[in-house]
C-alpha positions, -999 to +999 in steps of 0.1 A: +640+615-272+631+648-249+616+627-218+640+601-215+648+617-181+615+603-161+623+565-179+628+537-147+634+508-176+662+487-157+650+501-116+640+492-082+613+513-064+598+502-038+561+519-027+548+520+014+519+522+018+512+508-019+474+491-012+448+524-022+454+568-026+485+586-034+504+541-029+488+528-051+489+557-079+524+565-077+532+527-077+513+518-106+528+552-122+559+540-111+552+510-132+543+525-163+577+548-165+591+510-163+603+504-128+602+468-106+574+479-082+579+466-051+547+478-033+543+475+005+514+476+031+489+459+051+465+455+034+472+425+015+437+427-011+448+463-016+482+452-026+467+429-046+450+451-066+473+474-072+493+444-085+463+441-109+468+472-124+500+469-132+497+437-137+475+455-170+498+483-179+527+459-188+543+466-158+560+436-129+550+446-091+558+424-056+540+425-028+547+426+005+520+422+030+537+441+063+528+465+086+556+496+089+557+494+125+572+469+123+610+477+107+622+439+107+600+425+082+599+462+067+642+453+062+626+421+057+613+433+022+640+452+008+660+431+016+644+404-005+635+441-033+669+443-038+696+465-042+669+505-044+667+533-071+637+548-057+620+549-017+592+559-023+579+564+019+540+570+016+521+551+043+508+571+070+478+574+091+457+606+103+441+608+143+419+638+150+420+651+184+425+685+199+455+687+219+435+692+251+425+659+240+449+646+224+458+615+250+498+600+245+490+565+235+474+584+198+503+604+198+528+570+203+507+555+177+502+583+148+541+591+156+550+548+148+533+549+117+536+586+099+575+591+112+590+559+126+576+542+096+592+570+075+627+573+089+628+529+092+618+527+052+647+557+049+671+546+071+670+505+051+669+527+014+700+545+019+720+516+029+705+499+003+720+521-019+750+533-006+763+490-005+756+489-039+766+521-049+730+536-068+730+566-069+690+571-064+660+592-047+642+591-017+613+604-015+587+611+015+555+622+017+554+650+040+515+671+043+502+709+031+483+701+074+521+711+079+525+749+068+490+762+086+475+755+119+455+728+117+433+727+139+420+686+154+455+676+137+479+679+162+497+645+161+493+643+122+504+678+110+531+677+139+543+639+125+545+659+089+567+680+099+593+662+120+599+639+082+604+676+067+630+675+093+638+641+087+641+645+045+666+682+047+687+667+075+690+630+051+693+645+018+724+670+035+738+636+048+737+610+018+743+634-004+780+628-009+773+592-026+750+606-047+711+596-029+691+630-034+659+631-006+625+654-013+594+656+005+559+659-010+533+684+007+505+675+000+476+695-005+434+681-001+438+651-020+403+633-022+416+598-009+407+569+019+423+591+041+399+620+034+373+609+028+359+605+065+325+619+068+294+613+060+290+615+023+266+654+025+298+662+050+321+651+028+303+672-003+306+701+013+343+695+028+354+691-008+337+720-026+350+741+013+388+730-007+386+740-034+373+772-035+408+778-014+422+765-045+432+796-074+420+758-095+392+757-078+391+718-075+405+695-048+440+670-061+437+634-075+455+606-062+474+609-095+485+648-087+507+639-068+521+607-085+534+624-107+548+644-081+569+611-070+575+603-101+595+637-115+617+637-083+621+598-084+638+602-115+666+618-141+644+647-143+654+661-106+691+652-108+700+684-092+670+687-064+680+672-031+666+677+001+636+709-011+597+702-005+570+700-034+537+710-026+508+701-052+478+714-033+461+738-057+479+767-047+468+765-017+491+781+003+519+798-011+546+798+016+584+813+000 
């Protein structure tokens, strides 16, 4: 079959940040592709909603209420999931402050989630894959905010740039085990994270971002979920250490 390379039947995927937005869309799509999906997030109610959506599609989801900054809890959840074929480290937070306004505690909080949380997810997933001799795929979430100056988003953009370097280094180190690691750097995606203005201001912000795109629109979580699926499955078996930019053409770096 021409689409067999996208079939994840019999495989296990672990998704952080799965209670909503991109994480939820990715978990649902990976399950639709056949994977048994383990969903982690600190929002337990959101996790249950994600699991219900997976079940509605005939898939299987397990929920792990946890904060990715709690490394022992994350390690225990990955171990409980069993040998992993896919890790999608999507959990992240945003903080708004200029360089001069940024406090040490702000940076520490964002670093703990956006970088350390991703690092620990990558480490636990890679160890699971190596121990089980599984040529798996690790997908991290960067951001288009790292491709240009991002006034007011210092903590967020710096941590997302760090995720890219982590991903490239990981790809170079675990490739000999057949494990791949790639990052996704989305543009403006309509999620709870970007929905942070009053309704009128939010509409203006989205319209402004849509005008910057040659496609004339902002993204939806499903747009990024399809990128996650591509990097998670055999269709991208010769792709590692790369940054995939589903951003509507807002940025076109080398």
